[in-house]
C-alpha positions as CSV (number, residue, x, y, z in Angstrom):
1,X,-1.9,-29.5,-5.9
2,X,-4.9,-31.7,-4.9
3,X,-2.5,-34.7,-4.3
4,X,-0.1,-32.6,-2.3
5,X,-2.9,-31.2,-0.1
6,X,-4.3,-34.7,0.4
7,X,-1.0,-36.1,1.6
8,X,-0.5,-33.2,4.0
9,X,-3.9,-33.8,5.4
10,X,-3.0,-37.4,6.1
11,X,0.3,-36.5,7.7
12,X,-0.5,-33.9,10.2
13,X,-4.2,-33.0,10.9
14,X,-3.3,-31.5,14.3
15,X,-1.2,-28.8,12.6
16,X,-4.0,-28.0,10.1
17,X,-6.4,-27.4,12.9
18,X,-4.3,-24.4,13.8
19,X,-5.3,-23.0,10.4
20,X,-9.0,-23.9,10.6
21,X,-10.1,-21.9,13.6
22,X,-8.9,-19.5,16.2
23,X,-6.0,-21.0,18.1
24,X,-7.5,-20.3,21.5
25,X,-10.5,-22.5,20.4
26,X,-8.4,-25.3,19.1
27,X,-9.6,-27.9,21.7
28,X,-13.2,-27.1,20.9
29,X,-12.6,-27.7,17.2
30,X,-10.8,-31.0,17.9
31,X,-13.6,-32.2,20.1
32,X,-16.5,-31.2,17.8
33,X,-14.8,-32.1,14.5
34,X,-16.7,-29.1,13.2
35,X,-15.0,-29.1,9.8
36,X,-15.2,-32.8,8.9
37,X,-18.6,-32.2,7.1
38,X,-18.5,-30.3,3.9
39,X,-19.7,-26.7,4.2
40,X,-22.3,-25.4,1.8
41,X,-20.8,-22.3,0.3
42,X,-23.7,-21.8,-2.1
43,X,-24.7,-18.5,-0.4
44,X,-21.2,-17.2,-0.7
45,X,-21.0,-18.0,-4.4
46,X,-24.3,-16.1,-4.8
47,X,-23.0,-13.1,-2.9
48,X,-19.8,-13.0,-5.0
49,X,-21.8,-13.2,-8.2
50,X,-24.4,-10.5,-7.1
51,X,-21.7,-8.2,-5.9
52,X,-19.5,-8.4,-9.0
53,X,-22.4,-7.9,-11.3
54,X,-23.7,-5.0,-9.2
55,X,-20.2,-3.3,-9.3
56,X,-20.0,-3.8,-13.0
57,X,-23.5,-2.3,-13.5
58,X,-23.4,0.6,-11.0
59,X,-19.7,1.6,-11.3
60,X,-19.2,1.1,-15.1
61,X,-16.5,-1.5,-14.4
62,X,-15.8,-3.7,-17.3
63,X,-14.7,-7.0,-15.7
64,X,-14.0,-8.6,-12.3
65,X,-12.3,-12.0,-11.6
66,X,-12.8,-13.4,-8.1
67,X,-11.8,-16.6,-6.2
68,X,-12.2,-18.0,-2.7
69,X,-10.6,-21.0,-1.0
70,X,-11.4,-22.8,2.2
71,X,-8.2,-24.9,2.5
72,X,-9.5,-26.9,5.5
73,X,-12.6,-28.1,3.5
74,X,-10.8,-28.6,0.2
75,X,-13.2,-26.1,-1.4
76,X,-12.4,-23.5,-4.1
77,X,-14.5,-21.1,-6.1
78,X,-13.2,-19.3,-9.2
79,X,-15.2,-17.2,-11.7
80,X,-14.9,-14.2,-14.0
81,X,-17.6,-11.6,-14.6
82,X,-18.2,-9.0,-17.3
83,X,-15.5,-9.3,-20.0
84,X,-13.1,-11.5,-17.9
85,X,-12.9,-15.1,-17.0
86,X,-11.4,-17.0,-14.0
87,X,-8.2,-17.6,-16.1
88,X,-7.7,-14.0,-17.2
89,X,-4.2,-12.7,-16.4
90,X,-3.8,-9.5,-14.5
91,X,-0.8,-7.5,-13.3
92,X,-0.5,-8.2,-9.5
93,X,1.2,-4.8,-9.0
94,X,2.0,-4.5,-5.3
95,X,0.5,-7.9,-4.4
96,X,3.8,-9.1,-5.9
97,X,5.5,-7.9,-2.6
98,X,3.7,-10.7,-0.7
99,X,5.1,-13.3,-3.1
100,X,8.6,-11.8,-2.8
101,X,8.3,-11.8,0.9
102,X,7.4,-15.5,0.9
103,X,10.7,-16.1,-0.9
104,X,12.6,-14.1,1.7
105,X,11.0,-16.1,4.4
106,X,12.1,-19.3,2.7
107,X,15.7,-18.1,2.8
108,X,15.3,-17.1,6.5
109,X,13.9,-20.6,7.1
110,X,17.0,-22.1,5.5
111,X,19.1,-20.2,8.1
112,X,20.8,-18.0,5.4
113,X,19.2,-14.8,6.5
114,X,17.6,-13.1,9.5
115,X,15.1,-10.2,9.7
116,X,17.5,-8.1,11.7
117,X,20.5,-8.7,9.4
118,X,21.9,-5.4,8.0
119,X,21.0,-5.0,4.4
120,X,24.7,-4.2,3.6
121,X,25.8,-7.6,5.0
122,X,24.0,-9.3,2.1
123,X,24.2,-6.3,-0.4
124,X,27.6,-4.7,0.1
125,X,26.9,-2.6,-3.0
126,X,24.3,-0.7,-1.0
127,X,26.2,2.4,0.3
128,X,24.0,5.4,1.1
129,X,26.0,8.6,0.2
130,X,23.5,10.7,2.2
131,X,22.1,8.7,5.1
132,X,19.7,10.5,7.5
133,X,21.6,11.9,10.5
134,X,21.7,9.4,13.4
135,X,19.7,6.7,11.5
136,X,20.5,3.1,12.4
137,X,21.7,0.9,9.6
138,X,18.9,-0.4,7.4
139,X,17.9,-4.0,8.0
140,X,15.9,-6.6,6.2
141,X,13.0,-6.0,8.6
142,X,13.1,-2.3,7.8
143,X,12.7,-3.0,4.1
144,X,9.9,-5.5,4.6
145,X,8.0,-3.1,6.9
146,X,8.6,0.0,4.8
147,X,10.4,1.7,7.7
148,X,13.9,2.1,6.0
149,X,13.4,5.7,5.2
150,X,13.8,5.1,1.5
151,X,12.0,7.0,-1.3
152,X,8.5,5.8,-2.3
153,X,9.2,5.7,-6.0
154,X,11.7,6.3,-8.7
155,X,9.1,7.3,-11.3
156,X,11.5,7.3,-14.3
157,X,12.2,3.6,-13.4
158,X,8.7,2.7,-12.2
159,X,6.6,3.1,-15.3
160,X,7.4,3.5,-18.9
161,X,8.9,1.8,-22.0
162,X,12.5,2.2,-21.1
163,X,14.2,-1.0,-20.1
164,X,15.8,-0.7,-16.6
165,X,18.2,-2.7,-14.6
166,X,17.8,-3.2,-10.8
167,X,21.3,-2.0,-10.5
168,X,20.1,1.4,-11.8
169,X,17.7,1.6,-8.9
170,X,20.5,0.7,-6.5
171,X,22.6,3.5,-7.9
172,X,19.8,6.0,-7.6
173,X,19.2,5.1,-3.9
174,X,22.9,5.2,-3.1
175,X,23.2,8.7,-4.5
176,X,20.1,10.3,-3.2
177,X,19.2,11.2,0.4
178,X,17.6,8.9,2.9
179,X,14.3,10.7,3.6
180,X,13.8,9.6,7.2
181,X,15.8,7.6,9.8
182,X,15.1,3.9,9.8
183,X,12.6,2.8,12.5
184,X,11.0,6.2,12.6
185,X,7.8,5.7,10.7
186,X,6.1,3.8,7.9
187,X,7.0,5.3,4.5
188,X,6.0,2.9,1.7
189,X,8.9,2.2,-0.7
190,X,8.7,0.3,-3.9
191,X,12.5,0.5,-4.7
192,X,13.2,-1.1,-1.3
193,X,11.8,-4.4,-2.7
194,X,14.2,-4.2,-5.6
195,X,17.0,-4.3,-3.0
196,X,15.4,-7.5,-1.6
197,X,15.6,-9.0,-5.1
198,X,19.3,-8.3,-5.1
199,X,19.6,-10.0,-1.7
200,X,17.8,-13.0,-3.0
201,X,20.2,-13.1,-6.0
202,X,23.3,-12.7,-3.8
203,X,22.3,-15.5,-1.4
204,X,21.0,-17.9,-3.9
205,X,23.5,-17.3,-6.7
206,X,20.6,-17.1,-9.2
207,X,18.6,-14.4,-10.8
208,X,15.5,-13.2,-9.0
209,X,13.2,-14.5,-11.7
210,X,14.9,-17.9,-11.8
211,X,14.7,-18.3,-8.1
212,X,11.0,-17.3,-8.0
213,X,10.2,-19.6,-10.9
214,X,11.6,-22.7,-9.3
215,X,10.9,-22.0,-5.6
216,X,7.5,-20.3,-5.8
217,X,5.7,-20.5,-9.1
218,X,6.7,-24.1,-10.2
219,X,6.5,-25.5,-6.7
220,X,2.9,-24.2,-6.3
221,X,1.7,-25.1,-9.7
222,X,1.4,-21.5,-10.7
223,X,2.0,-22.3,-14.4
224,X,0.2,-19.3,-15.8
225,X,2.1,-16.8,-13.8
226,X,5.3,-15.0,-14.7
227,X,7.5,-12.1,-13.7
228,X,8.1,-9.5,-16.4
229,X,8.7,-5.7,-16.7
230,X,6.2,-5.5,-19.6
231,X,2.8,-7.2,-19.9
232,X,3.6,-9.8,-22.6
233,X,1.0,-12.5,-22.4
234,X,-1.4,-10.3,-20.4
235,X,-4.5,-9.8,-22.5
236,X,-5.1,-6.2,-23.6
237,X,-8.3,-4.5,-22.7
238,X,-7.8,-2.4,-19.5
239,X,-10.3,0.4,-19.1
240,X,-11.3,3.6,-17.4
241,X,-14.8,4.2,-16.4
242,X,-14.9,7.1,-18.9
243,X,-14.1,4.9,-22.0
244,X,-14.9,1.6,-23.6
245,X,-11.6,1.7,-25.4
246,X,-9.3,-1.1,-24.1
247,X,-5.8,0.2,-23.2
248,X,-2.6,-1.7,-22.9
249,X,-1.6,-1.7,-19.2
250,X,1.6,0.3,-18.7
251,X,4.8,-1.7,-18.2
252,X,6.1,-1.8,-14.6
253,X,9.8,-1.8,-14.2
254,X,9.7,-2.9,-10.5
255,X,10.1,-6.6,-10.7
256,X,10.1,-7.7,-7.0
257,X,7.8,-4.9,-6.0
258,X,5.2,-5.2,-8.8
259,X,6.2,-7.4,-11.7
260,X,4.1,-10.5,-11.2
261,X,1.4,-11.4,-13.7
262,X,-1.1,-14.0,-12.5
263,X,-4.7,-15.1,-12.4
264,X,-7.3,-16.4,-9.9
265,X,-6.4,-20.1,-9.8
266,X,-2.7,-19.5,-9.5
267,X,-3.0,-16.9,-6.7
268,X,-5.4,-19.2,-4.8
269,X,-2.6,-21.8,-5.0
270,X,-0.3,-19.2,-3.4
271,X,-2.9,-18.4,-0.8
272,X,-3.2,-22.1,0.2
273,X,0.6,-22.3,0.7
274,X,0.3,-19.5,3.3
275,X,-2.7,-21.3,4.9
276,X,-1.0,-24.7,5.3
277,X,2.2,-25.0,7.4
278,X,4.6,-27.3,5.6
279,X,5.3,-30.7,7.3
280,X,8.0,-31.9,5.0
281,X,11.7,-31.1,5.6
282,X,12.6,-30.9,1.9
283,X,9.6,-29.3,0.1
284,X,10.9,-25.7,0.6
285,X,7.4,-24.5,1.7
286,X,7.1,-22.4,4.8
287,X,6.7,-24.1,8.2
288,X,4.5,-22.8,11.0
289,X,7.1,-20.7,12.9
290,X,7.9,-18.8,9.7
291,X,4.3,-18.3,8.7
292,X,3.6,-17.0,12.2
293,X,6.6,-14.6,11.9
294,X,5.2,-13.4,8.5
295,X,1.8,-12.7,10.1
296,X,3.1,-11.1,13.3
297,X,3.5,-7.4,13.7
298,X,7.1,-6.4,12.9
299,X,6.8,-2.7,13.3
300,X,5.7,-2.4,17.0
301,X,8.8,-0.3,17.9
302,X,8.4,2.2,15.1
303,X,7.8,5.7,16.7
304,X,5.2,7.1,14.3
305,X,3.4,4.0,13.1
306,X,0.3,4.9,15.1
307,X,-2.2,3.1,12.9
308,X,-0.1,0.8,10.7
309,X,0.2,-2.8,11.6
310,X,2.5,-4.7,9.3
311,X,4.0,-8.1,9.3
312,X,6.6,-9.3,6.8
313,X,5.3,-7.1,4.0
314,X,1.6,-7.9,4.7
315,X,-0.8,-5.6,6.4
316,X,-2.6,-6.9,9.6
317,X,-6.0,-6.2,11.2
318,X,-8.2,-7.9,13.7
319,X,-11.2,-9.7,12.2
320,X,-14.5,-7.9,12.7
321,X,-16.8,-8.9,15.6
322,X,-17.9,-11.5,16.4
323,X,-14.9,-13.3,14.9
324,X,-11.4,-13.6,16.5
325,X,-8.1,-13.8,14.7
326,X,-6.2,-11.9,12.0
327,X,-7.0,-10.5,8.7
328,X,-3.9,-10.5,6.5
329,X,-4.0,-8.6,3.2
330,X,-2.2,-6.6,0.5
331,X,-3.6,-4.7,-2.4
332,X,-2.0,-3.7,-5.7
333,X,-2.8,-0.9,-8.2
334,X,-1.4,-0.5,-11.7
335,X,-2.7,2.3,-13.9
336,X,-5.8,0.6,-15.3
337,X,-6.1,-2.5,-13.1
338,X,-6.3,-3.5,-9.4
339,X,-5.7,-6.6,-7.4
340,X,-6.6,-7.6,-3.8
341,X,-5.3,-10.5,-1.8
342,X,-6.8,-11.3,1.6
343,X,-6.5,-14.4,3.9
344,X,-7.7,-15.3,7.4
345,X,-5.1,-17.8,8.4
346,X,-6.8,-18.7,11.7
347,X,-9.7,-20.2,9.7
348,X,-7.8,-21.4,6.6
349,X,-9.7,-19.2,4.2
350,X,-8.7,-16.6,1.6
351,X,-9.9,-14.6,-1.4
352,X,-8.4,-12.8,-4.4
353,X,-10.3,-10.2,-6.4
354,X,-9.0,-8.6,-9.6
355,X,-10.4,-5.9,-11.8
356,X,-9.5,-4.5,-15.3
357,X,-10.9,-1.0,-14.8
358,X,-9.0,2.0,-13.3
359,X,-10.1,3.5,-10.0
360,X,-11.6,0.3,-8.6
361,X,-9.3,-0.4,-5.7
362,X,-11.5,0.7,-2.8
363,X,-14.4,-1.3,-4.3
364,X,-12.3,-4.4,-4.6
365,X,-11.0,-4.1,-1.0
366,X,-14.5,-3.8,0.3
367,X,-15.6,-6.8,-1.8
368,X,-12.7,-8.9,-0.5
369,X,-13.3,-8.0,3.1
370,X,-17.0,-8.8,2.7
371,X,-16.2,-12.2,1.1
372,X,-14.1,-13.1,4.1
373,X,-16.8,-12.0,6.6
374,X,-19.6,-13.8,4.7
375,X,-17.5,-17.0,4.6
376,X,-16.9,-16.8,8.4
377,X,-20.6,-16.4,8.9
378,X,-21.2,-19.7,7.0
379,X,-18.2,-21.5,8.6
380,X,-18.8,-20.5,12.2
381,X,-22.6,-20.0,12.3
382,X,-22.0,-16.5,13.9
383,X,-23.7,-13.6,12.4
384,X,-21.6,-10.7,11.1
385,X,-23.2,-7.3,11.5
386,X,-21.6,-4.6,9.5
387,X,-20.8,-1.6,11.6
388,X,-22.6,1.6,10.4
389,X,-20.5,4.6,9.7
390,X,-19.7,6.4,12.9
391,X,-21.1,9.9,13.1
392,X,-20.2,12.0,16.2
393,X,-23.0,13.4,18.4
394,X,-23.4,17.2,18.3
395,X,-22.9,19.1,21.5
396,X,-21.1,22.2,22.7
397,X,-17.8,22.0,24.6
398,X,-16.4,24.7,26.9
399,X,-14.2,27.1,25.2
400,X,-11.3,25.9,27.4
401,X,-11.8,22.4,25.9
402,X,-12.2,23.9,22.4
403,X,-8.8,25.7,22.6
404,X,-7.0,22.3,23.0
405,X,-7.3,21.6,19.3
406,X,-5.6,24.9,18.2
407,X,-2.5,24.5,16.1
408,X,-0.8,24.8,12.7
409,X,-1.3,21.4,11.1
410,X,0.9,20.6,8.1
411,X,-1.1,18.3,5.7
412,X,-0.4,16.8,2.3
413,X,-1.5,20.0,0.5
414,X,-1.5,23.0,2.8
415,X,-1.3,24.3,6.4
416,X,-4.6,24.2,8.3
417,X,-4.4,26.8,11.0
418,X,-7.0,26.2,13.8
419,X,-7.0,29.2,16.0
420,X,-9.0,31.6,18.1
421,X,-11.0,34.1,16.0
422,X,-9.5,37.6,16.1
423,X,-12.8,39.4,16.3
424,X,-15.3,37.1,18.0
425,X,-14.8,36.1,21.6
426,X,-14.8,32.4,22.5
427,X,-14.8,31.3,18.8
428,X,-12.5,28.9,17.0
429,X,-12.0,29.0,13.3
430,X,-10.0,27.0,10.7
431,X,-8.0,28.8,8.1
432,X,-7.3,26.6,5.1
433,X,-6.1,28.0,1.8
434,X,-8.2,31.1,1.2
435,X,-11.1,30.0,3.4
436,X,-12.0,30.9,7.0
437,X,-14.3,28.2,8.3
438,X,-16.2,27.9,11.5
439,X,-15.5,24.9,13.7
440,X,-18.3,22.7,15.0
441,X,-17.7,20.6,18.1
442,X,-19.1,17.3,19.2
443,X,-19.5,15.8,22.7
444,X,-17.2,12.8,22.0
445,X,-14.2,15.0,21.3
446,X,-14.6,15.3,17.5
447,X,-14.8,18.5,15.5
448,X,-15.6,19.4,12.0
449,X,-15.0,22.4,9.7
450,X,-16.3,20.8,6.5
451,X,-19.5,18.9,6.1
452,X,-19.0,15.1,6.3
453,X,-15.4,15.4,7.6
454,X,-14.6,14.7,11.3
455,X,-11.3,15.2,13.1
456,X,-9.7,14.7,16.5
457,X,-6.3,15.7,17.9
458,X,-4.0,13.4,19.7
459,X,-0.3,12.9,20.3
460,X,2.2,10.5,19.0
461,X,5.3,10.8,21.0
462,X,5.9,14.5,21.4
463,X,4.1,15.4,18.2
464,X,0.5,16.7,18.2
465,X,-1.4,15.0,15.3
466,X,-4.6,15.9,13.6
467,X,-6.5,12.7,12.8
468,X,-9.4,12.3,10.3
469,X,-12.2,9.9,11.0
470,X,-13.0,7.5,8.1
471,X,-15.9,5.2,9.0
472,X,-14.7,4.0,12.4
473,X,-11.0,4.4,11.9
474,X,-8.7,7.4,12.7
475,X,-5.9,8.2,10.3
476,X,-3.2,10.8,10.5
477,X,-4.1,13.8,8.5
478,X,-1.7,16.5,9.6
479,X,1.0,17.3,12.2
480,X,1.3,20.4,14.4
481,X,4.4,22.4,14.1
482,X,5.2,25.9,15.2
483,X,5.4,27.9,12.0
484,X,9.0,29.2,11.8
485,X,9.4,32.4,10.0
486,X,12.0,31.7,7.3
487,X,13.1,33.5,4.2
488,X,12.6,31.5,1.0
489,X,16.1,31.0,-0.4
490,X,16.8,33.3,-3.4
491,X,17.4,30.3,-5.6
492,X,13.9,29.1,-5.0
493,X,12.4,32.6,-5.4
494,X,14.1,32.8,-8.8
495,X,12.8,29.3,-9.7
496,X,9.1,30.3,-9.5
497,X,7.2,29.2,-12.5
498,X,6.1,26.0,-14.4
499,X,8.3,23.1,-15.4
500,X,7.4,20.2,-17.8
501,X,8.5,16.7,-17.6
502,X,11.5,15.6,-19.7
503,X,10.7,12.1,-21.0
504,X,13.9,10.0,-20.4
505,X,12.8,7.5,-23.1
506,X,11.6,10.1,-25.6
507,X,8.9,7.5,-26.4
508,X,6.0,9.1,-24.7
509,X,6.2,6.8,-21.7
510,X,3.7,7.2,-18.9
511,X,5.3,9.1,-16.0
512,X,2.5,10.2,-13.7
513,X,3.2,14.0,-13.6
514,X,3.4,16.3,-16.6
515,X,4.0,19.6,-14.9
516,X,5.4,21.1,-11.6
517,X,4.8,24.7,-10.6
518,X,7.0,26.4,-8.0
519,X,5.2,29.3,-6.1
520,X,5.6,31.4,-3.0
521,X,2.6,32.4,-0.9
522,X,2.8,34.1,2.6
523,X,6.5,33.5,2.6
524,X,6.0,29.8,2.2
525,X,7.3,27.6,-0.7
526,X,4.8,25.4,-2.5
527,X,5.0,22.9,-5.3
528,X,2.0,22.5,-7.6
529,X,1.9,19.0,-9.2
530,X,-0.3,18.3,-12.3
531,X,-0.8,14.6,-13.1
532,X,-0.8,13.4,-16.7
533,X,-4.2,13.6,-18.4
534,X,-5.1,9.9,-18.1
535,X,-4.7,10.1,-14.3
536,X,-6.7,13.4,-14.2
537,X,-9.5,11.6,-16.1
538,X,-9.5,8.5,-13.9
539,X,-9.6,10.4,-10.6
540,X,-11.5,13.5,-11.6
541,X,-8.5,15.8,-10.9
542,X,-9.1,19.3,-12.4
543,X,-6.2,21.3,-11.1
544,X,-2.7,21.1,-9.6
545,X,-2.2,19.6,-6.2
546,X,-0.3,22.1,-4.0
547,X,2.3,20.6,-1.6
548,X,4.0,22.7,1.0
549,X,7.8,22.5,0.8
550,X,10.3,23.2,3.5
551,X,13.6,24.4,2.1
552,X,16.7,22.6,3.4
553,X,19.2,24.6,1.4
554,X,19.6,26.5,-1.8
555,X,18.9,23.4,-4.0
556,X,16.8,21.0,-1.8
557,X,13.3,21.2,-0.3
558,X,11.3,18.6,1.5
559,X,7.6,17.8,1.0
560,X,5.4,18.4,4.1
561,X,2.2,16.9,5.4
562,X,0.8,13.4,5.5
563,X,0.3,12.8,1.8
564,X,1.6,10.2,-0.6
565,X,5.0,11.8,-0.9
566,X,5.4,13.2,2.6
567,X,9.2,13.8,3.3
568,X,10.2,13.2,-0.3
569,X,13.0,15.6,-1.5
570,X,12.7,18.0,-4.4
571,X,16.0,19.0,-6.0
572,X,16.7,22.3,-7.8
573,X,19.4,22.4,-10.4
574,X,20.1,26.1,-10.9
575,X,22.8,25.5,-13.5
576,X,20.5,23.7,-15.9
577,X,17.3,25.3,-14.8
578,X,15.6,22.0,-13.9
579,X,13.8,20.4,-11.0
580,X,14.1,16.7,-10.1
581,X,11.5,14.8,-8.2
582,X,11.4,11.0,-7.7
583,X,13.8,10.4,-10.5
584,X,11.9,12.6,-13.0
585,X,13.4,15.7,-14.4
586,X,11.3,18.8,-15.2
587,X,12.5,21.8,-17.3
588,X,11.1,25.2,-18.2
589,X,9.4,25.3,-21.6
590,X,11.6,26.4,-24.5
591,X,10.9,30.1,-25.3
592,X,8.9,30.5,-28.5
């Protein structure tokens, strides 16, 4: 890799300048030769070490591996902390999607595929039996931006000890309903990337793993990395914060969506490929127009993607002030491990951070963002000042203004009814579950009905949306709908009760949920979901999560709200007395 990088530096320094600073400042960089002198990244190394050790001490994390590259300055830093080393192998989980997307972009660069090609043109076996009414045909772009309206997971295929073929996932998708029209909104889909694997296979005439080995892993010197359903070769010893016992990470049966196993040096090699436009015709690496395509927003026309900016499978943000340019990132979470991949292509820098302890994703993402910000401080000389958490200012609004927030907001777990109080004049209350809560208003348009949580209402298209404020960002929390009075179908009334997962492997495979409970409250249908014990322990869950269902017919209901499985269908099999959700089957317990 060092020799390849040296040759490219000799061949085209002008192109590399595009990756070493903001493009609008390219002339300044050329005149000043700012990056000819080596940069002292000692303070960054100290920050990484202090942060990793602090996380390990304060959050009972067992090990962190971290790395950083400044491609323009031929600088790399790699180190492991706690019980890991810089060479420790980790499941990349969803970071795999970025690597798969790079392979798709290679094929586009060769002229054999386009983003707006119909998926069925390259995968004629893909034939949805139940497409969403009036949905356009699904394209490669829809899959890569998670706007194809496909299910988020097929859990019986996603995790467990049963071997699974990609064709089984194709068969499942073909025979189950599309949950939203394409180009309607972002709905994250792991199975969609298994369809991309089949596209790669059909175009290249080779297996997905063979193509990825030759065109990505071997080409980039990623000799320690491999694709596998299980975790052969990955060291055991993944942990929860509640236990010092090392677990074996669960197998992941999604290959193109989450099957890569890698380490810090290899993933920095991959990051450098994305930071250096290729200048050779025959090396197969991505050239500047295709890197630019990968890092440009590809979902701008999606109706409900209010706060999601996504390129070719990578998430996009603006760098924090005072820096200009893009932050390109993706995270990955397995059961006991997490991975974060972040680059700032305008400056030629990137970082990877991996952890072997469950529940560490948010900490890793925070650490990765801070590594990039600290590096930009060192590289540009501009001081980064972290923005304090935004807290609205208290004030009273006129009742006329207060009334604008009223509505029935369907969330991931309930309906929040914000309405005028029946007994007290000029008073707004929020009804959530069994609670009636007073609403506090703030002069900048925010309101709150629980301490520490702030909300605003706004519109997306014709929909009225309840947004929650997290730090300085607004995220959809619920959508307003007139509550239609409907009768819960008799079949669902008779289905009330608890159902337990039927293990398709009969090997005790890990399947996320162990129990579903169907209930009816206030003439509304709900589904209680109880995760398996290890998930409850990791995330401190003590009871079922209640999801509002909207019946479609006697045997199908749709999850409501803005949660993880919003719009996912739940199927009732009255003949067998079972419920199916996300590829899992749940049955009533056998009578004693």
